[in-house]
C-alpha positions, 0 to 999 in steps of 0.5 A: 467506511472502509480504511486504507493505509498508505506507506510511502516515505514521501509525504507528498504522495500521502497528501495527494492520495488522501486528497483524492480518497478521503471522501470515500475511505478512511486514509491513514498515511505513514512515512515509515513502514515500521511505524505502520507495522506497529499500528497494525500490530496494535490491532488496526486492520485496514481493508487495503494497504498501499505501499511504496517499495524503496523506503528506509528501515524496511523495503516494500518487498520486506513489508509485503513478505512480512504481511503475507507470512503473518496469519493476522495480516495475510488476507489484507490486499496490498497494492504496490505504488512505486517508481520502479518500472521493472517488469521483472519486479512487478511480476515478482511482487504480484507473484509474492502476493500483491494484488496490483502494481501501479507505477509512479507517476500515477493518475489518482483517478486510476488509483481510485478505480483500481482500489474500488476493484479490490475493496469496493 
């Protein structure tokens, strides 16, 4: 079963995503991006990362840049899931390496379809 990590400082988002995806994927949720990075650096390589943008300690933008500039993690696809609905922000993050950008509030079934298109 493929694995996904979700990084969002709001635990309710993690619960919703996990409820919709747990039958098809192994879901690991983190409310802090630094904890998620530590988990990755311990040798855990998910098939997909879903990340919010606005978080404490490290933003989703900083996380995306770190991942895409690290040889170990650069090939892991990243979907941004954010309440930020700025066209310029979406374009910038897609240009920086995100494979998709989904605006909150989101339809969990749409998220599931988009994930399937990325990792099968």
